[in-house]
C-alpha positions as CSV (number, residue, x, y, z in Angstrom):
1,X,22.2,21.1,51.9
2,X,24.9,22.9,50.5
3,X,25.4,25.7,48.4
4,X,26.5,23.4,45.5
5,X,23.7,20.6,46.1
6,X,21.2,23.4,45.8
7,X,23.0,24.8,42.7
8,X,22.9,21.7,40.8
9,X,18.8,20.7,42.2
10,X,18.1,24.1,40.5
11,X,20.0,23.3,37.7
12,X,18.2,19.9,37.0
13,X,14.9,21.6,37.4
14,X,15.3,24.4,34.9
15,X,16.7,21.8,32.5
16,X,13.6,19.8,32.9
17,X,11.2,22.7,32.7
18,X,12.7,24.0,29.5
19,X,12.6,20.2,28.0
20,X,8.7,20.1,28.6
21,X,8.2,23.8,27.5
22,X,9.9,22.9,24.1
23,X,8.1,19.8,23.8
24,X,4.3,20.2,25.1
25,X,3.2,17.1,22.9
26,X,6.2,14.9,23.4
27,X,8.0,13.1,25.9
28,X,11.5,13.0,25.0
29,X,13.1,16.4,24.5
30,X,15.8,15.3,22.2
31,X,13.6,14.5,19.6
32,X,12.7,18.0,19.8
33,X,16.3,19.1,19.4
34,X,16.9,16.4,16.6
35,X,13.8,18.0,14.9
36,X,15.1,21.3,15.0
37,X,18.3,20.4,13.7
38,X,17.5,17.9,10.4
39,X,14.1,19.8,10.1
40,X,14.5,23.4,11.1
41,X,11.3,24.8,9.0
42,X,9.5,22.0,11.0
43,X,8.9,20.6,7.9
44,X,10.9,17.7,6.3
45,X,11.7,19.0,2.8
46,X,13.0,15.7,1.1
47,X,14.7,16.7,-2.3
48,X,13.6,13.9,-5.1
49,X,13.7,13.9,-9.2
50,X,11.6,11.8,-11.1
51,X,12.0,9.1,-13.2
52,X,13.7,6.1,-11.3
53,X,12.6,4.0,-8.7
54,X,15.8,5.2,-6.5
55,X,13.8,8.4,-6.0
56,X,10.2,9.1,-7.1
57,X,8.4,7.6,-9.5
58,X,4.9,10.0,-9.6
59,X,1.6,8.0,-10.5
60,X,-0.9,10.7,-9.3
61,X,-1.5,9.4,-6.2
62,X,-0.8,10.3,-2.5
63,X,1.8,7.8,-2.0
64,X,3.8,7.6,-5.2
65,X,6.6,4.5,-5.5
66,X,10.0,5.2,-5.0
67,X,12.9,4.1,-2.0
68,X,13.6,8.0,-1.8
69,X,10.2,9.0,-1.2
70,X,9.5,6.3,1.1
71,X,12.5,6.7,3.4
72,X,11.7,10.5,3.3
73,X,8.0,9.6,4.6
74,X,9.5,7.3,7.4
75,X,12.1,9.9,8.7
76,X,9.5,12.9,9.0
77,X,7.5,10.3,11.0
78,X,10.1,9.3,13.5
79,X,11.1,12.9,13.6
80,X,7.0,13.9,14.2
81,X,7.4,16.8,11.8
82,X,5.3,17.0,8.3
83,X,6.9,15.6,5.2
84,X,7.4,18.0,2.4
85,X,8.8,16.3,-0.7
86,X,10.3,18.6,-3.3
87,X,10.3,17.2,-7.2
88,X,12.9,18.7,-9.1
89,X,13.2,18.2,-12.7
90,X,17.1,16.5,-12.4
91,X,18.9,15.1,-9.9
92,X,21.7,17.9,-10.0
93,X,19.6,20.3,-9.1
94,X,18.3,18.0,-6.1
95,X,21.9,18.5,-4.7
96,X,22.3,21.6,-5.4
97,X,18.9,22.2,-2.6
98,X,20.8,20.0,-0.2
99,X,24.0,22.3,-1.1
100,X,22.2,25.3,-0.4
101,X,20.3,24.3,2.6
102,X,16.7,24.4,0.3
103,X,16.1,21.3,1.5
104,X,16.6,19.4,4.3
105,X,17.5,15.6,2.9
106,X,18.3,13.7,-0.4
107,X,18.5,10.2,-1.3
108,X,21.5,9.9,-3.5
109,X,25.1,8.5,-4.4
110,X,27.3,9.3,-1.4
111,X,30.3,10.2,-3.9
112,X,33.4,11.5,-2.1
113,X,32.9,14.6,-4.8
114,X,29.4,15.1,-3.2
115,X,30.8,14.6,0.7
116,X,32.7,18.0,-0.1
117,X,29.2,19.8,-0.4
118,X,26.9,17.5,2.2
119,X,26.8,14.9,4.7
120,X,25.8,11.3,4.6
121,X,24.7,9.1,6.4
122,X,25.2,4.9,6.1
123,X,24.9,3.4,3.4
124,X,21.2,1.5,2.6
125,X,21.4,0.7,-0.7
126,X,23.6,-0.5,-3.4
127,X,23.3,-0.6,-7.0
128,X,25.2,-1.7,-10.0
129,X,26.0,1.0,-12.8
130,X,25.5,-0.2,-16.7
131,X,24.5,0.8,-20.2
132,X,21.3,0.7,-21.7
133,X,21.6,0.6,-25.7
134,X,18.5,1.2,-28.0
135,X,16.5,-1.3,-30.3
136,X,19.1,-3.2,-33.0
137,X,22.5,-2.2,-31.2
138,X,24.8,-4.4,-32.2
139,X,26.9,-4.0,-28.5
140,X,26.3,-7.1,-26.6
141,X,28.5,-6.3,-23.7
142,X,30.0,-3.5,-21.6
143,X,33.5,-4.2,-23.2
144,X,32.0,-2.9,-26.5
145,X,31.0,0.4,-25.6
146,X,34.5,2.3,-25.5
147,X,34.9,2.3,-29.2
148,X,35.8,5.2,-31.9
149,X,32.6,6.6,-33.1
150,X,30.5,5.7,-30.2
151,X,28.2,7.8,-28.1
152,X,27.3,7.7,-24.8
153,X,24.7,9.5,-22.6
154,X,25.0,10.2,-19.3
155,X,22.8,12.7,-17.6
156,X,24.5,16.4,-17.0
157,X,26.1,16.5,-13.5
158,X,25.7,12.9,-12.5
159,X,28.0,10.2,-11.4
160,X,28.4,8.7,-14.7
161,X,29.2,12.4,-15.9
162,X,32.1,12.5,-14.1
163,X,33.4,9.2,-13.9
164,X,32.7,8.2,-17.7
165,X,34.4,11.8,-18.3
166,X,37.5,10.1,-17.3
167,X,37.7,6.8,-17.8
168,X,36.1,6.6,-21.9
169,X,39.3,6.9,-23.8
170,X,37.6,6.5,-27.1
171,X,34.0,7.0,-26.7
172,X,32.2,10.5,-27.0
173,X,29.9,11.7,-23.9
174,X,26.9,13.0,-24.6
175,X,25.4,15.3,-21.6
176,X,21.4,15.2,-21.7
177,X,19.9,17.8,-19.3
178,X,17.2,14.9,-18.0
179,X,16.5,11.6,-17.5
180,X,13.5,12.3,-20.3
181,X,15.6,14.0,-22.7
182,X,17.8,10.8,-22.4
183,X,15.2,8.4,-23.2
184,X,14.2,10.4,-26.0
185,X,17.5,10.4,-27.5
186,X,18.1,6.8,-27.2
187,X,15.0,6.0,-28.8
188,X,15.5,8.3,-31.8
189,X,19.1,6.6,-31.5
190,X,20.8,10.2,-31.2
191,X,22.8,8.3,-28.6
192,X,24.5,4.7,-28.7
193,X,23.9,4.0,-25.4
194,X,22.9,5.6,-22.3
195,X,24.7,4.9,-18.9
196,X,23.4,5.2,-15.1
197,X,22.5,3.1,-12.4
198,X,20.4,-0.3,-13.4
199,X,17.5,0.8,-11.3
200,X,17.1,3.9,-14.0
201,X,18.1,1.8,-16.7
202,X,15.4,-1.0,-16.2
203,X,12.7,1.8,-15.9
204,X,14.0,3.2,-19.0
205,X,13.3,-0.1,-20.8
206,X,9.8,0.1,-20.7
207,X,9.9,3.8,-22.1
208,X,12.3,2.3,-25.3
209,X,10.7,-0.2,-27.5
210,X,13.3,-3.1,-27.7
211,X,16.1,-1.1,-26.2
212,X,17.9,-3.6,-23.4
213,X,20.6,-3.5,-20.6
214,X,23.8,-4.8,-21.2
215,X,25.2,-7.6,-19.2
216,X,28.1,-6.8,-16.9
217,X,28.5,-3.3,-15.0
218,X,31.1,-0.9,-14.8
219,X,31.0,0.5,-11.3
220,X,28.3,0.5,-8.4
221,X,26.2,3.9,-6.8
222,X,26.0,3.7,-3.0
223,X,23.0,5.4,-2.0
224,X,22.7,7.1,1.4
225,X,20.8,10.1,3.2
226,X,22.4,13.3,2.5
227,X,22.1,16.4,4.7
228,X,22.9,19.8,4.2
229,X,26.8,20.9,6.0
230,X,26.5,22.5,9.5
231,X,23.7,19.5,10.7
232,X,26.4,17.2,11.8
233,X,24.4,17.0,14.9
234,X,22.2,14.9,13.1
235,X,24.1,12.1,12.0
236,X,24.0,9.9,15.0
237,X,20.1,9.9,13.9
238,X,20.9,9.0,10.4
239,X,23.2,6.2,11.8
240,X,20.3,4.6,13.8
241,X,17.6,5.6,11.3
242,X,19.2,3.8,8.4
243,X,20.1,1.1,10.6
244,X,16.3,0.7,11.5
245,X,15.1,0.9,8.1
246,X,17.4,-1.6,6.3
247,X,16.9,-4.4,9.5
248,X,13.0,-3.5,9.3
249,X,12.4,-4.1,5.7
250,X,11.8,-1.0,4.9
251,X,14.4,-0.1,2.2
252,X,14.0,-3.4,0.7
253,X,10.0,-3.3,0.5
254,X,10.3,0.0,-1.1
255,X,12.5,-1.1,-3.5
256,X,10.1,-4.2,-4.2
257,X,7.2,-1.9,-4.8
258,X,9.0,0.4,-6.8
259,X,10.4,-2.5,-8.9
260,X,13.9,-1.4,-8.6
261,X,16.4,-3.9,-10.1
262,X,20.2,-3.6,-10.5
263,X,20.7,-4.2,-6.5
264,X,24.2,-5.6,-5.6
265,X,23.9,-8.4,-3.5
266,X,25.5,-9.0,-0.2
267,X,29.1,-9.6,-0.4
268,X,29.6,-8.6,-4.3
């Protein structure tokens, strides 16, 4: 055997031994590497916020409803790490946690502004954006909202905040710290309408008797898995994982279980 062949054979042996040492309970060394990239603490810390079926709806059980919660649980299973959901009061705090690396993944609208601070996998869910109005409101469709004297609520730091802050020409934007605050503001008629994705709006109707979601939409949210910058090596996994959760029916099943409405139909 010549010198080059001997060196190559030794390199293969070293690589094999290293892989075995890294993954004593797994057969694929790539699984270990991917877990180290996407869940470096050994736990998949998933950033979530309550009050919307797109994220999590806490119910006091070990398996709460919510598309984000369910996706995170499956992702941890495929990475062979523990699942560690971290629930924040507001989505803005989830986004900040992704940016700082305090959480490993989040499930949120993949807007261009957010892509500056985090990386996204492919879209797994598209949801209409709309308005919720309180009992007795004279508003009948979304075209009635942007009028002088109207007060439109948004969650501070949300996509709706950024977008409607630019697009509303006559109505006044009112920022609520949390969805719970927004619900109270709508019920007490402090605002004339509240804007966000329709999945959340339909969930809020249960808390505000007589409220209704207006027909039409003023935009769409495209939800995708977000990871902190610097973990780009995990994007191939996110692409294949997203394809799996869509084709397997996991996303649609989680959406149905959470009672999620306002999903954009394919081709629309």
